[in-house]
LUMROTOR-953723 format. One record per residue (C-alpha): residue number from 1; residue in one letter; y, z, x. Coordinates in steps of 0.5 Angstrom, whole numbers, plus 500, padded with zeros to 3 digits. Last residue first. Layout:
REM LUMROTOR-953723
@i = NUM&aa = A&Y = Y&Z = Z&X = X
...
END
This chain:
REM LUMROTOR-953723
@i = 454&aa = S&Y = 731&Z = 557&X = 693
@i = 453&aa = M&Y = 725&Z = 562&X = 691
@i = 452&aa = N&Y = 722&Z = 558&X = 685
@i = 451&aa = Q&Y = 722&Z = 552&X = 689
@i = 450&aa = I&Y = 719&Z = 554&X = 695
@i = 449&aa = T&Y = 714&Z = 558&X = 691
@i = 448&aa = D&Y = 712&Z = 552&X = 686
@i = 447&aa = V&Y = 712&Z = 548&X = 692
@i = 446&aa = E&Y = 706&Z = 553&X = 695
@i = 445&aa = D&Y = 703&Z = 553&X = 689
@i = 444&aa = N&Y = 702&Z = 545&X = 689
@i = 443&aa = P&Y = 700&Z = 544&X = 695
@i = 442&aa = L&Y = 705&Z = 542&X = 700
@i = 441&aa = L&Y = 704&Z = 536&X = 705
@i = 440&aa = S&Y = 702&Z = 531&X = 700
@i = 439&aa = P&Y = 696&Z = 526&X = 702
@i = 438&aa = D&Y = 698&Z = 519&X = 706
@i = 437&aa = L&Y = 690&Z = 517&X = 706
@i = 436&aa = S&Y = 685&Z = 523&X = 706
@i = 435&aa = A&Y = 680&Z = 522&X = 711
@i = 434&aa = Y&Y = 672&Z = 523&X = 711
@i = 433&aa = A&Y = 669&Z = 519&X = 705
@i = 432&aa = L&Y = 676&Z = 514&X = 705
@i = 431&aa = L&Y = 673&Z = 512&X = 712
@i = 430&aa = E&Y = 666&Z = 510&X = 710
@i = 429&aa = K&Y = 669&Z = 507&X = 703
@i = 428&aa = N&Y = 673&Z = 502&X = 707
@i = 427&aa = C&Y = 679&Z = 501&X = 703
@i = 426&aa = E&Y = 685&Z = 503&X = 708
@i = 425&aa = L&Y = 681&Z = 499&X = 713
@i = 424&aa = L&Y = 682&Z = 492&X = 710
@i = 423&aa = K&Y = 689&Z = 493&X = 708
@i = 422&aa = M&Y = 691&Z = 496&X = 715
@i = 421&aa = E&Y = 687&Z = 489&X = 718
@i = 420&aa = E&Y = 691&Z = 484&X = 714
@i = 419&aa = E&Y = 698&Z = 489&X = 715
@i = 418&aa = E&Y = 697&Z = 489&X = 723
@i = 417&aa = L&Y = 695&Z = 495&X = 725
@i = 416&aa = N&Y = 698&Z = 503&X = 726
@i = 415&aa = V&Y = 695&Z = 509&X = 725
@i = 414&aa = W&Y = 698&Z = 515&X = 725
@i = 413&aa = A&Y = 692&Z = 520&X = 725
@i = 412&aa = E&Y = 693&Z = 528&X = 723
@i = 411&aa = I&Y = 687&Z = 532&X = 725
@i = 410&aa = G&Y = 684&Z = 539&X = 722
@i = 409&aa = G&Y = 682&Z = 545&X = 726
@i = 408&aa = Y&Y = 687&Z = 550&X = 724
@i = 407&aa = C&Y = 691&Z = 548&X = 718
@i = 406&aa = K&Y = 698&Z = 545&X = 720
@i = 405&aa = T&Y = 694&Z = 538&X = 722
@i = 404&aa = D&Y = 694&Z = 537&X = 729
@i = 403&aa = M&Y = 696&Z = 530&X = 732
@i = 402&aa = L&Y = 693&Z = 524&X = 733
@i = 401&aa = T&Y = 697&Z = 518&X = 735
@i = 400&aa = V&Y = 694&Z = 511&X = 734
@i = 399&aa = L&Y = 697&Z = 505&X = 737
@i = 398&aa = N&Y = 694&Z = 498&X = 734
@i = 397&aa = M&Y = 700&Z = 495&X = 733
@i = 396&aa = F&Y = 706&Z = 495&X = 738
@i = 395&aa = A&Y = 713&Z = 494&X = 735
@i = 394&aa = P&Y = 717&Z = 490&X = 730
@i = 393&aa = A&Y = 719&Z = 495&X = 725
@i = 392&aa = G&Y = 716&Z = 496&X = 718
@i = 391&aa = Y&Y = 713&Z = 504&X = 719
@i = 390&aa = G&Y = 712&Z = 505&X = 727
@i = 389&aa = V&Y = 712&Z = 512&X = 726
@i = 388&aa = I&Y = 711&Z = 516&X = 733
@i = 387&aa = G&Y = 711&Z = 524&X = 732
@i = 386&aa = T&Y = 711&Z = 528&X = 726
@i = 385&aa = V&Y = 710&Z = 536&X = 725
@i = 384&aa = W&Y = 709&Z = 539&X = 718
@i = 383&aa = S&Y = 710&Z = 546&X = 715
@i = 382&aa = P&Y = 714&Z = 548&X = 721
@i = 381&aa = K&Y = 714&Z = 556&X = 723
@i = 380&aa = G&Y = 718&Z = 561&X = 720
@i = 379&aa = W&Y = 725&Z = 562&X = 721
@i = 378&aa = G&Y = 727&Z = 564&X = 728
@i = 377&aa = F&Y = 726&Z = 558&X = 731
@i = 376&aa = D&Y = 719&Z = 559&X = 731
@i = 375&aa = I&Y = 714&Z = 553&X = 734
@i = 374&aa = D&Y = 707&Z = 555&X = 733
@i = 373&aa = Y&Y = 705&Z = 548&X = 730
@i = 372&aa = F&Y = 707&Z = 545&X = 736
@i = 371&aa = G&Y = 702&Z = 548&X = 740
@i = 370&aa = M&Y = 699&Z = 543&X = 744
@i = 369&aa = N&Y = 691&Z = 543&X = 741
@i = 368&aa = C&Y = 692&Z = 536&X = 739
@i = 367&aa = W&Y = 698&Z = 531&X = 741
@i = 366&aa = S&Y = 693&Z = 526&X = 743
@i = 365&aa = T&Y = 694&Z = 518&X = 745
@i = 364&aa = F&Y = 690&Z = 513&X = 743
@i = 363&aa = N&Y = 691&Z = 505&X = 745
@i = 362&aa = Y&Y = 686&Z = 500&X = 741
@i = 361&aa = N&Y = 685&Z = 493&X = 744
@i = 360&aa = D&Y = 681&Z = 487&X = 742
@i = 359&aa = V&Y = 679&Z = 483&X = 747
@i = 358&aa = R&Y = 679&Z = 476&X = 748
@i = 357&aa = G&Y = 675&Z = 473&X = 754
@i = 356&aa = S&Y = 673&Z = 475&X = 761
@i = 355&aa = S&Y = 680&Z = 478&X = 764
@i = 354&aa = G&Y = 680&Z = 484&X = 759
@i = 353&aa = I&Y = 676&Z = 489&X = 763
@i = 352&aa = E&Y = 678&Z = 486&X = 770
@i = 351&aa = G&Y = 685&Z = 490&X = 768
@i = 350&aa = N&Y = 681&Z = 497&X = 767
@i = 349&aa = E&Y = 678&Z = 496&X = 774
@i = 348&aa = K&Y = 684&Z = 494&X = 778
@i = 347&aa = L&Y = 688&Z = 500&X = 775
@i = 346&aa = S&Y = 683&Z = 505&X = 777
@i = 345&aa = K&Y = 683&Z = 501&X = 784
@i = 344&aa = Q&Y = 691&Z = 501&X = 784
@i = 343&aa = M&Y = 692&Z = 509&X = 782
@i = 342&aa = A&Y = 686&Z = 511&X = 788
@i = 341&aa = V&Y = 690&Z = 507&X = 793
@i = 340&aa = Y&Y = 697&Z = 509&X = 790
@i = 339&aa = G&Y = 695&Z = 516&X = 792
@i = 338&aa = E&Y = 696&Z = 515&X = 799
@i = 337&aa = D&Y = 703&Z = 519&X = 800
@i = 336&aa = G&Y = 701&Z = 525&X = 796
@i = 335&aa = Q&Y = 696&Z = 525&X = 790
@i = 334&aa = A&Y = 691&Z = 520&X = 787
@i = 333&aa = K&Y = 685&Z = 522&X = 791
@i = 332&aa = N&Y = 686&Z = 530&X = 788
@i = 331&aa = V&Y = 687&Z = 527&X = 781
@i = 330&aa = F&Y = 680&Z = 522&X = 782
@i = 329&aa = E&Y = 676&Z = 529&X = 784
@i = 328&aa = V&Y = 679&Z = 533&X = 779
@i = 327&aa = D&Y = 676&Z = 528&X = 773
@i = 326&aa = I&Y = 679&Z = 521&X = 770
@i = 325&aa = K&Y = 672&Z = 519&X = 770
@i = 324&aa = A&Y = 670&Z = 524&X = 764
@i = 323&aa = I&Y = 675&Z = 520&X = 760
@i = 322&aa = S&Y = 671&Z = 514&X = 759
@i = 321&aa = E&Y = 665&Z = 517&X = 759
@i = 320&aa = R&Y = 667&Z = 521&X = 753
@i = 319&aa = V&Y = 670&Z = 515&X = 749
@i = 318&aa = K&Y = 663&Z = 511&X = 751
@i = 317&aa = N&Y = 659&Z = 517&X = 748
@i = 316&aa = V&Y = 663&Z = 517&X = 742
@i = 315&aa = L&Y = 662&Z = 510&X = 741
@i = 314&aa = G&Y = 654&Z = 510&X = 741
@i = 313&aa = H&Y = 654&Z = 516&X = 737
@i = 312&aa = L&Y = 659&Z = 513&X = 732
@i = 311&aa = T&Y = 655&Z = 507&X = 732
@i = 310&aa = P&Y = 657&Z = 499&X = 733
@i = 309&aa = E&Y = 653&Z = 493&X = 731
@i = 308&aa = S&Y = 650&Z = 490&X = 737
@i = 307&aa = S&Y = 652&Z = 485&X = 742
@i = 306&aa = A&Y = 660&Z = 486&X = 741
@i = 305&aa = Q&Y = 661&Z = 490&X = 748
@i = 304&aa = Y&Y = 665&Z = 496&X = 747
@i = 303&aa = V&Y = 669&Z = 499&X = 752
@i = 302&aa = A&Y = 672&Z = 505&X = 753
@i = 301&aa = N&Y = 678&Z = 505&X = 758
@i = 300&aa = S&Y = 682&Z = 512&X = 760
@i = 299&aa = I&Y = 689&Z = 512&X = 762
@i = 298&aa = W&Y = 693&Z = 517&X = 766
@i = 297&aa = I&Y = 698&Z = 523&X = 764
@i = 296&aa = M&Y = 702&Z = 528&X = 767
@i = 295&aa = N&Y = 709&Z = 524&X = 765
@i = 294&aa = G&Y = 714&Z = 529&X = 767
@i = 293&aa = I&Y = 716&Z = 537&X = 766
@i = 292&aa = F&Y = 710&Z = 541&X = 769
@i = 291&aa = D&Y = 709&Z = 547&X = 765
@i = 290&aa = K&Y = 702&Z = 547&X = 764
@i = 289&aa = S&Y = 701&Z = 546&X = 772
@i = 288&aa = S&Y = 704&Z = 554&X = 772
@i = 287&aa = K&Y = 699&Z = 555&X = 779
@i = 286&aa = T&Y = 697&Z = 548&X = 782
@i = 285&aa = E&Y = 689&Z = 546&X = 783
@i = 284&aa = L&Y = 691&Z = 540&X = 777
@i = 283&aa = K&Y = 685&Z = 538&X = 773
@i = 282&aa = R&Y = 688&Z = 541&X = 767
@i = 281&aa = R&Y = 695&Z = 538&X = 768
@i = 280&aa = L&Y = 692&Z = 531&X = 768
@i = 279&aa = N&Y = 692&Z = 530&X = 760
@i = 278&aa = V&Y = 689&Z = 523&X = 759
@i = 277&aa = S&Y = 692&Z = 518&X = 755
@i = 276&aa = H&Y = 686&Z = 514&X = 751
@i = 275&aa = T&Y = 685&Z = 507&X = 751
@i = 274&aa = L&Y = 679&Z = 504&X = 747
@i = 273&aa = R&Y = 677&Z = 497&X = 749
@i = 272&aa = S&Y = 674&Z = 492&X = 744
@i = 271&aa = T&Y = 669&Z = 486&X = 745
@i = 270&aa = N&Y = 670&Z = 481&X = 739
@i = 269&aa = Q&Y = 667&Z = 481&X = 732
@i = 268&aa = F&Y = 666&Z = 476&X = 728
@i = 267&aa = G&Y = 669&Z = 473&X = 721
@i = 266&aa = R&Y = 676&Z = 474&X = 723
@i = 265&aa = A&Y = 678&Z = 479&X = 718
@i = 264&aa = Q&Y = 672&Z = 483&X = 716
@i = 263&aa = K&Y = 670&Z = 483&X = 723
@i = 262&aa = S&Y = 678&Z = 486&X = 725
@i = 261&aa = A&Y = 676&Z = 491&X = 719
@i = 260&aa = A&Y = 670&Z = 493&X = 722
@i = 259&aa = L&Y = 672&Z = 494&X = 729
@i = 258&aa = A&Y = 678&Z = 499&X = 725
@i = 257&aa = C&Y = 673&Z = 503&X = 722
@i = 256&aa = K&Y = 669&Z = 504&X = 729
@i = 255&aa = W&Y = 675&Z = 505&X = 733
@i = 254&aa = I&Y = 677&Z = 510&X = 727
@i = 253&aa = F&Y = 670&Z = 514&X = 728
@i = 252&aa = A&Y = 670&Z = 514&X = 735
@i = 251&aa = S&Y = 678&Z = 517&X = 736
@i = 250&aa = V&Y = 675&Z = 522&X = 730
@i = 249&aa = V&Y = 669&Z = 524&X = 734
@i = 248&aa = E&Y = 672&Z = 525&X = 741
@i = 247&aa = V&Y = 678&Z = 528&X = 738
@i = 246&aa = R&Y = 674&Z = 533&X = 734
@i = 245&aa = T&Y = 670&Z = 535&X = 741
@i = 244&aa = P&Y = 662&Z = 533&X = 741
@i = 243&aa = Q&Y = 658&Z = 539&X = 743
@i = 242&aa = Q&Y = 652&Z = 535&X = 746
@i = 241&aa = V&Y = 652&Z = 527&X = 744
@i = 240&aa = G&Y = 644&Z = 526&X = 742
@i = 239&aa = N&Y = 644&Z = 523&X = 735
@i = 238&aa = R&Y = 644&Z = 529&X = 732
@i = 237&aa = A&Y = 650&Z = 531&X = 735
@i = 236&aa = A&Y = 654&Z = 525&X = 733
@i = 235&aa = E&Y = 652&Z = 526&X = 726
@i = 234&aa = A&Y = 654&Z = 534&X = 726
@i = 233&aa = K&Y = 661&Z = 532&X = 729
@i = 232&aa = L&Y = 663&Z = 528&X = 724
@i = 231&aa = S&Y = 661&Z = 533&X = 719
@i = 230&aa = A&Y = 665&Z = 538&X = 722
@i = 229&aa = I&Y = 671&Z = 533&X = 722
@i = 228&aa = A&Y = 670&Z = 532&X = 715
@i = 227&aa = S&Y = 670&Z = 540&X = 714
@i = 226&aa = P&Y = 676&Z = 541&X = 718
@i = 225&aa = G&Y = 680&Z = 537&X = 714
@i = 224&aa = F&Y = 681&Z = 529&X = 717
@i = 223&aa = V&Y = 688&Z = 526&X = 715
@i = 222&aa = L&Y = 690&Z = 519&X = 716
@i = 221&aa = R&Y = 697&Z = 517&X = 716
@i = 220&aa = K&Y = 698&Z = 510&X = 715
@i = 219&aa = T&Y = 703&Z = 505&X = 719
@i = 218&aa = S&Y = 703&Z = 498&X = 718
@i = 217&aa = V&Y = 707&Z = 493&X = 723
@i = 216&aa = E&Y = 711&Z = 487&X = 724
@i = 215&aa = G&Y = 708&Z = 484&X = 731
@i = 214&aa = H&Y = 706&Z = 485&X = 738
@i = 213&aa = K&Y = 700&Z = 487&X = 740
@i = 212&aa = L&Y = 698&Z = 492&X = 746
@i = 211&aa = L&Y = 693&Z = 492&X = 752
@i = 210&aa = S&Y = 695&Z = 486&X = 756
@i = 209&aa = E&Y = 702&Z = 488&X = 756
@i = 208&aa = F&Y = 700&Z = 495&X = 758
@i = 207&aa = F&Y = 697&Z = 492&X = 764
@i = 206&aa = V&Y = 702&Z = 487&X = 766
@i = 205&aa = M&Y = 708&Z = 493&X = 765
@i = 204&aa = S&Y = 703&Z = 498&X = 769
@i = 203&aa = I&Y = 703&Z = 493&X = 775
@i = 202&aa = D&Y = 711&Z = 493&X = 776
@i = 201&aa = R&Y = 711&Z = 500&X = 775
@i = 200&aa = L&Y = 706&Z = 502&X = 780
@i = 199&aa = W&Y = 710&Z = 498&X = 785
@i = 198&aa = L&Y = 717&Z = 501&X = 783
@i = 197&aa = S&Y = 718&Z = 504&X = 790
@i = 196&aa = K&Y = 718&Z = 511&X = 793
@i = 195&aa = A&Y = 715&Z = 515&X = 788
@i = 194&aa = P&Y = 711&Z = 522&X = 790
@i = 193&aa = F&Y = 706&Z = 524&X = 785
@i = 192&aa = I&Y = 705&Z = 531&X = 788
@i = 191&aa = S&Y = 712&Z = 532&X = 790
@i = 190&aa = S&Y = 715&Z = 528&X = 784
@i = 189&aa = A&Y = 712&Z = 534&X = 780
@i = 188&aa = T&Y = 715&Z = 539&X = 782
@i = 187&aa = L&Y = 720&Z = 541&X = 776
@i = 186&aa = N&Y = 716&Z = 546&X = 774
@i = 185&aa = P&Y = 719&Z = 549&X = 767
@i = 184&aa = Y&Y = 721&Z = 556&X = 767
@i = 183&aa = I&Y = 720&Z = 558&X = 760
@i = 182&aa = V&Y = 723&Z = 565&X = 758
@i = 181&aa = E&Y = 719&Z = 571&X = 755
@i = 180&aa = K&Y = 723&Z = 576&X = 752
@i = 179&aa = T&Y = 725&Z = 573&X = 746
@i = 178&aa = G&Y = 732&Z = 571&X = 743
@i = 177&aa = C&Y = 730&Z = 567&X = 737
@i = 176&aa = T&Y = 734&Z = 561&X = 739
@i = 175&aa = M&Y = 732&Z = 562&X = 747
@i = 174&aa = N&Y = 724&Z = 562&X = 744
@i = 173&aa = S&Y = 725&Z = 556&X = 740
@i = 172&aa = W&Y = 729&Z = 552&X = 746
@i = 171&aa = G&Y = 723&Z = 554&X = 751
@i = 170&aa = K&Y = 718&Z = 552&X = 746
@i = 169&aa = I&Y = 721&Z = 546&X = 745
@i = 168&aa = F&Y = 722&Z = 544&X = 752
@i = 167&aa = T&Y = 715&Z = 546&X = 754
@i = 166&aa = Y&Y = 712&Z = 541&X = 747
@i = 165&aa = L&Y = 716&Z = 536&X = 750
@i = 164&aa = A&Y = 712&Z = 537&X = 757
@i = 163&aa = A&Y = 706&Z = 537&X = 753
@i = 162&aa = G&Y = 708&Z = 530&X = 749
@i = 161&aa = D&Y = 710&Z = 526&X = 756
@i = 160&aa = L&Y = 717&Z = 527&X = 758
@i = 159&aa = I&Y = 721&Z = 524&X = 764
@i = 158&aa = N&Y = 721&Z = 517&X = 763
@i = 157&aa = H&Y = 719&Z = 518&X = 756
@i = 156&aa = S&Y = 727&Z = 520&X = 755
@i = 155&aa = I&Y = 728&Z = 525&X = 749
@i = 154&aa = C&Y = 728&Z = 523&X = 742
@i = 153&aa = L&Y = 728&Z = 530&X = 738
@i = 152&aa = G&Y = 729&Z = 531&X = 730
@i = 151&aa = I&Y = 730&Z = 537&X = 727
@i = 150&aa = A&Y = 728&Z = 538&X = 720
@i = 149&aa = I&Y = 732&Z = 544&X = 716
@i = 148&aa = G&Y = 731&Z = 547&X = 709
@i = 147&aa = G&Y = 737&Z = 549&X = 706
@i = 146&aa = C&Y = 736&Z = 546&X = 699
@i = 145&aa = K&Y = 741&Z = 541&X = 700
@i = 144&aa = F&Y = 737&Z = 538&X = 707
@i = 143&aa = I&Y = 740&Z = 540&X = 713
@i = 142&aa = N&Y = 738&Z = 535&X = 718
@i = 141&aa = V&Y = 739&Z = 537&X = 725
@i = 140&aa = Q&Y = 739&Z = 531&X = 730
@i = 139&aa = V&Y = 738&Z = 532&X = 737
@i = 138&aa = N&Y = 738&Z = 526&X = 743
@i = 137&aa = T&Y = 736&Z = 529&X = 750
@i = 136&aa = V&Y = 736&Z = 523&X = 757
@i = 135&aa = P&Y = 743&Z = 521&X = 755
@i = 134&aa = A&Y = 743&Z = 513&X = 756
@i = 133&aa = G&Y = 745&Z = 510&X = 763
@i = 132&aa = V&Y = 738&Z = 507&X = 763
@i = 131&aa = N&Y = 735&Z = 507&X = 756
@i = 130&aa = S&Y = 732&Z = 501&X = 756
@i = 129&aa = G&Y = 728&Z = 496&X = 752
@i = 128&aa = D&Y = 721&Z = 497&X = 748
@i = 127&aa = F&Y = 717&Z = 501&X = 744
@i = 126&aa = S&Y = 723&Z = 502&X = 739
@i = 125&aa = P&Y = 725&Z = 509&X = 736
@i = 124&aa = E&Y = 732&Z = 509&X = 732
@i = 123&aa = I&Y = 736&Z = 514&X = 735
@i = 122&aa = P&Y = 738&Z = 521&X = 732
@i = 121&aa = L&Y = 731&Z = 522&X = 728
@i = 120&aa = F&Y = 731&Z = 524&X = 721
@i = 119&aa = K&Y = 732&Z = 516&X = 718
@i = 118&aa = N&Y = 726&Z = 515&X = 723
@i = 117&aa = I&Y = 722&Z = 519&X = 717
@i = 116&aa = L&Y = 724&Z = 515&X = 711
@i = 115&aa = R&Y = 719&Z = 509&X = 711
@i = 114&aa = N&Y = 713&Z = 514&X = 712
@i = 113&aa = D&Y = 715&Z = 517&X = 705
@i = 112&aa = P&Y = 712&Z = 524&X = 704
@i = 111&aa = C&Y = 710&Z = 526&X = 697
@i = 110&aa = R&Y = 710&Z = 534&X = 697
@i = 109&aa = L&Y = 714&Z = 534&X = 704
@i = 108&aa = F&Y = 720&Z = 530&X = 701
@i = 107&aa = D&Y = 720&Z = 534&X = 694
@i = 106&aa = D&Y = 720&Z = 540&X = 699
@i = 105&aa = C&Y = 726&Z = 538&X = 703
@i = 104&aa = R&Y = 730&Z = 537&X = 697
@i = 103&aa = G&Y = 735&Z = 531&X = 697
@i = 102&aa = H&Y = 741&Z = 529&X = 699
@i = 101&aa = V&Y = 740&Z = 530&X = 707
@i = 100&aa = L&Y = 746&Z = 532&X = 711
@i = 99&aa = A&Y = 746&Z = 530&X = 718
@i = 98&aa = L&Y = 749&Z = 534&X = 725
@i = 97&aa = V&Y = 748&Z = 530&X = 731
@i = 96&aa = Y&Y = 747&Z = 533&X = 738
@i = 95&aa = N&Y = 747&Z = 528&X = 744
@i = 94&aa = A&Y = 745&Z = 533&X = 750
@i = 93&aa = G&Y = 749&Z = 535&X = 756
@i = 92&aa = V&Y = 754&Z = 530&X = 761
@i = 91&aa = D&Y = 751&Z = 535&X = 765
@i = 90&aa = N&Y = 751&Z = 530&X = 771
@i = 89&aa = C&Y = 744&Z = 531&X = 773
@i = 88&aa = D&Y = 743&Z = 523&X = 774
@i = 87&aa = I&Y = 735&Z = 522&X = 773
@i = 86&aa = S&Y = 731&Z = 517&X = 778
@i = 85&aa = L&Y = 726&Z = 512&X = 780
@i = 84&aa = H&Y = 727&Z = 508&X = 773
@i = 83&aa = D&Y = 734&Z = 508&X = 774
@i = 82&aa = K&Y = 740&Z = 513&X = 773
@i = 81&aa = T&Y = 738&Z = 516&X = 766
@i = 80&aa = T&Y = 743&Z = 521&X = 764
@i = 79&aa = G&Y = 743&Z = 528&X = 765
@i = 78&aa = A&Y = 742&Z = 535&X = 760
@i = 77&aa = L&Y = 735&Z = 534&X = 761
@i = 76&aa = P&Y = 734&Z = 534&X = 769
@i = 75&aa = Y&Y = 738&Z = 541&X = 767
@i = 74&aa = F&Y = 731&Z = 544&X = 764
@i = 73&aa = Q&Y = 734&Z = 552&X = 765
@i = 72&aa = T&Y = 741&Z = 550&X = 764
@i = 71&aa = L&Y = 739&Z = 546&X = 758
@i = 70&aa = T&Y = 736&Z = 552&X = 755
@i = 69&aa = K&Y = 742&Z = 555&X = 755
@i = 68&aa = S&Y = 746&Z = 550&X = 751
@i = 67&aa = L&Y = 740&Z = 549&X = 747
@i = 66&aa = S&Y = 741&Z = 556&X = 744
@i = 65&aa = K&Y = 748&Z = 555&X = 743
@i = 64&aa = K&Y = 747&Z = 549&X = 739
@i = 63&aa = L&Y = 741&Z = 552&X = 735
@i = 62&aa = L&Y = 745&Z = 558&X = 734
@i = 61&aa = L&Y = 750&Z = 553&X = 730
@i = 60&aa = S&Y = 745&Z = 550&X = 727
@i = 59&aa = R&Y = 742&Z = 556&X = 724
@i = 58&aa = Q&Y = 749&Z = 558&X = 721
@i = 57&aa = L&Y = 749&Z = 551&X = 718
@i = 56&aa = A&Y = 742&Z = 553&X = 715
@i = 55&aa = Q&Y = 745&Z = 559&X = 712
@i = 54&aa = F&Y = 751&Z = 555&X = 708
@i = 53&aa = V&Y = 746&Z = 550&X = 706
@i = 52&aa = N&Y = 741&Z = 554&X = 702
@i = 51&aa = D&Y = 745&Z = 561&X = 701
@i = 50&aa = C&Y = 738&Z = 564&X = 702
@i = 49&aa = N&Y = 732&Z = 567&X = 698
@i = 48&aa = H&Y = 727&Z = 565&X = 704
@i = 47&aa = I&Y = 722&Z = 559&X = 704
@i = 46&aa = N&Y = 727&Z = 554&X = 706
@i = 45&aa = P&Y = 723&Z = 548&X = 709
@i = 44&aa = Y&Y = 722&Z = 547&X = 716
@i = 43&aa = Y&Y = 720&Z = 540&X = 719
@i = 42&aa = L&Y = 719&Z = 539&X = 726
@i = 41&aa = I&Y = 721&Z = 532&X = 728
@i = 40&aa = I&Y = 718&Z = 528&X = 735
@i = 39&aa = P&Y = 720&Z = 522&X = 738
@i = 38&aa = I&Y = 718&Z = 520&X = 745
@i = 37&aa = Y&Y = 724&Z = 515&X = 748
@i = 36&aa = P&Y = 724&Z = 509&X = 753
@i = 35&aa = T&Y = 717&Z = 506&X = 752
@i = 34&aa = T&Y = 714&Z = 503&X = 758
@i = 33&aa = I&Y = 711&Z = 509&X = 761
@i = 32&aa = L&Y = 707&Z = 509&X = 767
@i = 31&aa = Q&Y = 712&Z = 509&X = 772
@i = 30&aa = D&Y = 712&Z = 516&X = 770
@i = 29&aa = L&Y = 706&Z = 517&X = 774
@i = 28&aa = I&Y = 710&Z = 516&X = 780
@i = 27&aa = S&Y = 714&Z = 521&X = 780
@i = 26&aa = L&Y = 721&Z = 522&X = 778
@i = 25&aa = N&Y = 727&Z = 524&X = 783
@i = 24&aa = F&Y = 732&Z = 529&X = 780
@i = 23&aa = T&Y = 739&Z = 527&X = 783
@i = 22&aa = K&Y = 745&Z = 533&X = 782
@i = 21&aa = L&Y = 740&Z = 538&X = 785
@i = 20&aa = H&Y = 744&Z = 539&X = 791
@i = 19&aa = H&Y = 751&Z = 539&X = 787
@i = 18&aa = P&Y = 748&Z = 546&X = 782
@i = 17&aa = T&Y = 748&Z = 544&X = 776
@i = 16&aa = P&Y = 753&Z = 547&X = 772
@i = 15&aa = S&Y = 752&Z = 553&X = 767
@i = 14&aa = S&Y = 752&Z = 553&X = 759
@i = 13&aa = P&Y = 749&Z = 546&X = 759
@i = 12&aa = K&Y = 753&Z = 541&X = 755
@i = 11&aa = I&Y = 752&Z = 540&X = 748
@i = 10&aa = N&Y = 755&Z = 533&X = 747
@i = 9&aa = E&Y = 757&Z = 532&X = 739
@i = 8&aa = K&Y = 756&Z = 528&X = 733
@i = 7&aa = S&Y = 758&Z = 531&X = 726
@i = 6&aa = I&Y = 757&Z = 530&X = 719
@i = 5&aa = F&Y = 752&Z = 524&X = 718
@i = 4&aa = E&Y = 750&Z = 523&X = 711
@i = 3&aa = V&Y = 742&Z = 521&X = 710
@i = 2&aa = E&Y = 740&Z = 519&X = 703
@i = 1&aa = M&Y = 733&Z = 520&X = 701
END
């Protein structure tokens, strides 16, 4: 589908940022991030009998007005990235792009093409480079010929993780709808995890470089329905895992299948490590911790030694144990001016895992249970939400992003692997018994309903 750009402008906050708030200090945890932007796209097909493109254009005007008001509350997001320690809150505003998509939203959702997804974003996502001096917030509102809308955002990863991204979009959607609930972000992360230098960034850059493989990426979307996840949970529970979560079993299952693909490609099994980005908000003894703006995450490490055949329950236990180490005690020790001691110890232990030989690394992040499918700007909830897609571009491989499905209880896994291993993975019979590969987003009856009404 061709995407035609209609206009581009800066949406400034409705009220100027006070002078004493002109510099926003980043926390030390923000230094863990190596990618410049965090992308997301929310798709809203036209399910009402409206005047198609004209109605969508009116909605775009409403989005701009409400975005301006929202940026007053989230004032650092209206600035530019000054350096790796701070945001310049200069009210330059959000980069706002309006685009016309020459096609129907329901046609795209019925047969989504991963190669087209990044066209709906205001910036080509990248896994390296710098966004210093660039606007923190970038928005692209895509209007389909049928009147459907896809809202794409690329916001500086220096200041937002997945949970903080949800807080911002929820605040924006509430402002658009005119609901009484106003989201007031918690902007005090830097006082809890202060950053006085770039020592953690220097160490983490080396650490993450050891985790990630660069190259041409093949991306596939694996969808696990609620019944498939229930079966995986039952298998793990039969072998001694107490009440496994869906994120634990899906992560471990994909890891198991990826190990098989790696062994088949090379003829032998390497030691393997699975990392997970762990949300620290629930481990903080602070009010309004769920609304923290910043990267409130730490990295867990689960290791499989290639001395025996991997089992699902064994890998689930490894994932669970690694995440459990990032507990309330660790988070308490990591706070304040002396928090670097606990952080250094954790990074040293994690770095030693790959120092003794070749290790295959698989890096997971989960956006499950964050509520993106509840985001309603006034015309219903999204039919699909997508995040990081590295299709075809030079990027980090062995990266897996877990997201909710619209159907409650399912998981959509975006898997990035090198091409040879991906070809082996997508032919894995055990995987295909539980997961659907790049399925349609719309059942036939829903497609017919949309087309008849538009």
